[in-house]
VOSEPA-984366 format. One record per residue: residue number from 1; x, y, z of N, C-alpha, C, O in turn. Coordinates in Angstrom, 2 decimals, padded with zeros to 5 digits. Layout:
<sefis>
  nr    n_c1    n_c2    n_c3   ca_c1   ca_c2   ca_c3    c_c1    c_c2    c_c3    o_c1    o_c2    o_c3
 NUM       X       Y       Z       X       Y       Z       X       Y       Z       X       Y       Z
...
</sefis>
This chain:
<sefis>
  nr    n_c1    n_c2    n_c3   ca_c1   ca_c2   ca_c3    c_c1    c_c2    c_c3    o_c1    o_c2    o_c3
   1  000.84 -001.18  000.00  000.00  000.00  000.00  000.88  001.24  000.00  001.81  001.35  000.79
   2  000.57  002.16 -000.89  001.29  003.43 -000.95  000.62  004.44 -000.04 -000.61  004.46  000.10
   3  001.43  005.27  000.57  000.93  006.32  001.46  001.22  007.67  000.81  002.36  008.12  000.78
   4  000.17  008.31  000.29  000.27  009.62 -000.33 -000.21  010.65  000.68 -001.34  010.57  001.17
   5  000.65  011.61  000.98  000.34  012.65  001.96  000.23  013.99  001.25  001.09  014.35  000.45
   6 -000.83  014.71  001.55 -000.99  016.07  001.04 -000.80  017.02  002.21 -001.29  016.79  003.31
   7 -000.08  018.10  001.94  000.18  019.10  002.98 -000.12  020.49  002.43  000.32  020.85  001.34
   8 -000.86  021.24  003.21 -001.06  022.66  002.92 -000.96  023.41  004.25 -000.59  022.82  005.27
   9 -001.28  024.66  004.23 -001.10  025.46  005.43 -001.80  024.85  006.64 -001.21  024.72  007.71
  10 -003.08  024.47  006.46 -003.83  023.93  007.59 -004.45  022.57  007.31 -005.02  021.96  008.22
  11 -004.36  022.07  006.09 -004.88  020.75  005.75 -006.33  020.74  005.31 -006.88  019.68  005.02
  12 -006.96  021.90  005.25 -008.38  021.96  004.92 -008.65  021.83  003.43 -009.41  020.96  003.01
  13 -008.04  022.68  002.63 -008.32  022.66  001.19 -007.82  021.38  000.53 -008.43  020.91 -000.43
  14 -006.73  020.83  001.02 -006.21  019.60  000.42 -007.06  018.39  000.79 -006.97  017.35  000.13
  15 -007.88  018.51  001.82 -008.76  017.40  002.21 -009.70  017.00  001.10 -009.93  015.82  000.87
  16 -010.25  017.98  000.41 -011.16  017.70 -000.71 -010.42  017.01 -001.86 -010.93  016.08 -002.47
  17 -009.21  017.49 -002.14 -008.42  016.88 -003.19 -008.03  015.46 -002.82 -008.00  014.58 -003.68
  18 -007.73  015.22 -001.56 -007.37  013.87 -001.10 -008.50  012.89 -001.40 -008.24  011.76 -001.83
  19 -009.73  013.31 -001.19 -010.87  012.44 -001.48 -010.95  012.12 -002.97 -011.25  010.98 -003.34
  20 -010.68  013.10 -003.82 -010.71  012.86 -005.26 -009.57  011.95 -005.71 -009.74  011.17 -006.64
  21 -008.44  012.04 -005.05 -007.31  011.15 -005.36 -007.68  009.72 -004.96 -007.39  008.78 -005.70
  22 -008.31  009.57 -003.81 -008.75  008.24 -003.36 -009.70  007.61 -004.39 -009.56  006.43 -004.73
  23 -010.64  008.39 -004.86 -011.60  007.89 -005.85 -010.88  007.47 -007.13 -011.18  006.43 -007.71
  24 -009.93  008.28 -007.57 -009.17  007.96 -008.79 -008.39  006.68 -008.60 -008.33  005.84 -009.50
  25 -007.77  006.52 -007.43 -006.99  005.31 -007.15 -007.88  004.08 -007.13 -007.52  003.04 -007.68
  26 -009.04  004.19 -006.51 -009.98  003.05 -006.46 -010.42  002.66 -007.86 -010.52  001.48 -008.16
  27 -010.68  003.65 -008.71 -011.14  003.34 -010.07 -010.05  002.65 -010.88 -010.34  001.96 -011.86
  28 -008.79  002.85 -010.47 -007.67  002.22 -011.17 -007.20  000.94 -010.47 -006.25  000.29 -010.92
  29 -007.86  000.58 -009.39 -007.49 -000.62 -008.66 -006.19 -000.50 -007.88 -005.54 -001.51 -007.60
  30 -005.81  000.72 -007.53 -004.57  000.93 -006.79 -004.83  000.91 -005.29 -005.85  001.40 -004.82
  31 -003.89  000.34 -004.56 -003.98  000.24 -003.11 -003.20  001.40 -002.50 -001.99  001.31 -002.31
  32 -003.90  002.50 -002.21 -003.24  003.68 -001.66 -004.02  004.22 -000.46 -005.23  004.05 -000.34
  33 -003.27  004.86  000.40 -003.85  005.60  001.50 -003.53  007.07  001.21 -002.39  007.41  000.90
  34 -004.53  007.93  001.30 -004.35  009.34  000.98 -004.95  010.16  002.11 -006.13  010.02  002.44
  35 -004.12  011.03  002.70 -004.60  011.88  003.78 -004.00  013.27  003.63 -002.92  013.44  003.05
  36 -004.71  014.26  004.16 -004.27  015.65  004.12 -003.96  016.14  005.54 -004.65  015.80  006.49
  37 -002.90  016.94  005.64 -002.45  017.45  006.93 -002.03  018.90  006.79 -001.79  019.39  005.69
  38 -001.96  019.57  007.91 -001.38  020.90  007.96  000.13  020.80  008.00  000.67  019.77  008.40
  39  000.80  021.85  007.61  002.26  021.84  007.54  002.90  021.57  008.90  004.02  021.07  008.97
  40  002.23  021.90  009.97  002.78  021.66  011.31  003.00  020.18  011.60  003.77  019.83  012.49
  41  002.34  019.30  010.84  002.45  017.86  011.07  003.44  017.17  010.14  003.56  015.94  010.17
  42  004.14  017.93  009.33  004.98  017.35  008.29  006.08  016.44  008.85  006.39  015.41  008.25
  43  006.68  016.81  009.96  007.75  015.98  010.53  007.24  014.59  010.90  007.94  013.60  010.68
  44  006.06  014.52  011.44  005.48  013.24  011.84  005.05  012.42  010.64  005.39  011.24  010.55
  45  004.31  013.02  009.71  003.76  012.26  008.58  004.80  011.89  007.54  004.59  010.97  006.76
  46  005.93  012.60  007.53  006.96  012.28  006.53  007.61  010.93  006.79  008.19  010.34  005.87
  47  007.53  010.44  008.00  008.20  009.18  008.36  007.64  007.97  007.63  008.37  007.01  007.37
  48  006.35  008.00  007.29  005.71  006.84  006.66  005.16  007.15  005.27  004.43  006.33  004.70
  49  005.49  008.30  004.74  004.95  008.69  003.44  005.79  008.15  002.29  007.01  008.04  002.39
  50  005.12  007.80  001.19  005.82  007.43 -000.04  006.05  008.66 -000.90  006.99  008.70 -001.70
  51  005.20  009.67 -000.74  005.35  010.95 -001.42  004.55  011.98 -000.62  003.52  011.67 -000.03
  52  005.06  013.21 -000.62  004.33  014.30  000.01  004.03  015.34 -001.06  004.94  015.91 -001.67
  53  002.76  015.58 -001.25  002.30  016.57 -002.21  002.00  017.85 -001.45  001.23  017.84 -000.49
  54  002.61  018.95 -001.88  002.38  020.20 -001.18  001.50  021.12 -002.01  001.61  021.18 -003.24
  55  000.62  021.83 -001.32 -000.28  022.76 -001.99  000.49  023.80 -002.78  001.59  024.19 -002.38
  56 -000.09  024.27 -003.89  000.61  025.24 -004.74  001.02  026.51 -003.99  002.03  027.13 -004.32
  57  000.24  026.89 -002.99  000.56  028.10 -002.24  001.82  027.93 -001.38  002.34  028.91 -000.85
  58  002.30  026.69 -001.26  003.49  026.41 -000.47  004.68  025.96 -001.31  005.69  025.53 -000.77
  59  004.56  026.05 -002.61  005.61  025.52 -003.50  006.96  026.16 -003.24  007.99  025.53 -003.48
  60  006.98  027.38 -002.75  008.25  028.04 -002.46  009.01  027.35 -001.32  010.20  027.61 -001.14
  61  008.35  026.48 -000.56  009.00  025.76  000.54  009.48  024.36  000.14  010.08  023.66  000.95
  62  009.23  023.97 -001.08  009.56  022.61 -001.50  011.04  022.28 -001.29  011.36  021.22 -000.75
  63  011.92  023.16 -001.70  013.35  022.88 -001.56  013.74  022.74 -000.09  014.55  021.87  000.26
  64  013.18  023.57  000.75  013.46  023.48  002.19  013.02  022.12  002.75  013.75  021.49  003.51
  65  011.82  021.67  002.35  011.33  020.37  002.80  012.21  019.24  002.30  012.52  018.32  003.05
  66  012.62  019.31  001.03  013.45  018.26  000.45  014.79  018.13  001.18  015.31  017.02  001.34
  67  015.33  019.24  001.61  016.60  019.20  002.33  016.44  018.65  003.74  017.32  017.96  004.25
  68  015.32  018.94  004.36  015.10  018.53  005.74  014.62  017.08  005.85  014.99  016.37  006.78
  69  013.80  016.63  004.90  013.21  015.28  004.94  013.64  014.53  003.68  012.84  014.35  002.76
  70  014.86  014.09  003.66  015.44  013.48  002.45  014.93  012.08  002.15  015.16  011.57  001.05
  71  014.25  011.46  003.09  013.79  010.09  002.90  012.52  009.98  002.05  012.09  008.88  001.71
  72  011.93  011.11  001.71  010.66  011.09  000.99  010.67  012.16 -000.11  011.18  013.26  000.09
  73  010.10  011.84 -001.27  010.03  012.84 -002.33  008.89  013.84 -002.07  007.86  013.51 -001.48
  74  009.10  015.05 -002.52  008.10  016.11 -002.43  007.73  016.56 -003.83  008.56  016.56 -004.74
  75  006.47  016.93 -003.99  005.99  017.43 -005.27  004.97  018.52 -005.02  003.98  018.31 -004.31
  76  005.22  019.68 -005.60  004.23  020.76 -005.53  003.10  020.42 -006.49  003.34  020.12 -007.66
  77  001.88  020.48 -006.01  000.72  020.16 -006.83  000.53  021.27 -007.86  000.58  022.45 -007.53
  78  000.31  020.88 -009.09  000.04  021.84 -010.16 -001.16  022.70 -009.78 -002.19  022.18 -009.36
  79 -001.02  024.01 -009.92 -002.07  024.94 -009.50 -003.39  024.70 -010.22 -004.45  024.78 -009.60
  80 -003.34  024.40 -011.51 -004.57  024.16 -012.26 -005.24  022.87 -011.78 -006.46  022.84 -011.58
  81 -004.47  021.81 -011.61 -005.02  020.55 -011.13 -005.59  020.71 -009.73 -006.61  020.11 -009.39
  82 -004.93  021.52 -008.92 -005.40  021.79 -007.56 -006.73  022.55 -007.60 -007.68  022.19 -006.91
  83 -006.77  023.58 -008.40 -007.98  024.39 -008.52 -009.17  023.59 -009.05 -010.31  023.80 -008.63
  84 -008.89  022.67 -009.96 -009.95  021.84 -010.55 -010.24  020.60 -009.71 -011.15  019.84 -010.01
  85 -009.44  020.41 -008.64 -009.56  019.22 -007.78 -009.49  017.95 -008.61 -010.26  017.01 -008.42
  86 -008.53  017.93 -009.55 -008.37  016.83 -010.49 -007.57  015.69 -009.85 -006.34  015.63 -009.97
  87 -008.27  014.81 -009.18 -007.64  013.70 -008.49 -006.86  012.78 -009.41 -005.81  012.27 -009.02
  88 -007.36  012.56 -010.62 -006.67  011.66 -011.55 -005.31  012.19 -011.95 -004.33  011.45 -011.95
  89 -005.25  013.46 -012.31 -003.97  014.04 -012.73 -002.99  014.12 -011.57 -001.80  013.85 -011.73
  90 -003.47  014.50 -010.40 -002.59  014.60 -009.24 -002.08  013.21 -008.85 -000.91  013.06 -008.49
  91 -002.93  012.21 -008.92 -002.51  010.84 -008.64 -001.43  010.40 -009.63 -000.42  009.82 -009.24
  92 -001.63  010.68 -010.91 -000.65  010.31 -011.93  000.70  010.99 -011.65  001.75  010.37 -011.79
  93  000.65  012.26 -011.27  001.88  012.98 -010.95  002.57  012.39 -009.73  003.80  012.27 -009.70
  94  001.78  012.01 -008.73  002.34  011.41 -007.51  003.00  010.07 -007.82  004.09  009.79 -007.33
  95  002.35  009.25 -008.62  002.90  007.94 -008.96  004.20  008.09 -009.75  005.15  007.32 -009.55
  96  004.24  009.06 -010.64  005.45  009.32 -011.42  006.59  009.76 -010.51  007.73  009.32 -010.67
  97  006.29  010.64 -009.55  007.31  011.13 -008.63  007.86  009.99 -007.76  009.06  009.93 -007.52
  98  006.98  009.11 -007.30  007.42  007.96 -006.50  008.37  007.08 -007.31  009.42  006.66 -006.82
  99  007.99  006.80 -008.55  008.82  005.95 -009.42  010.20  006.60 -009.67  011.22  005.91 -009.64
 100  010.22  007.89 -009.92  011.49  008.60 -010.16  012.37  008.57 -008.92  013.58  008.40 -009.02
 101  011.77  008.73 -007.75  012.52  008.78 -006.50  013.15  007.43 -006.17  014.23  007.38 -005.59
 102  012.47  006.36 -006.55  012.96  005.02 -006.23  014.10  004.57 -007.14  014.75  003.56 -006.86
 103  014.34  005.29 -008.23  015.39  004.90 -009.18  016.76  005.07 -008.58  017.76  004.79 -009.23
</sefis>
């Protein structure tokens, strides 16, 4: 089972996107766990995450997160996909990032 973590300032707006990602994963027969958290929880949730998706409003912090939590890949969610709550596209991006990180 893959653990996809979404992080934004408080975890509220990404919660809706997390649900759409879950639906997309189920429709593709993928075994994933998807949850949204506020940035204050990043140290805890990074320990078991396969990828951490950060809200577009936090993309400027991606490099800082990557340096601090090297055991997990980070990906800033595309602003358009985020705005459209496009779970399928965000899931595809997350899966690609996981595959690249494992190489």
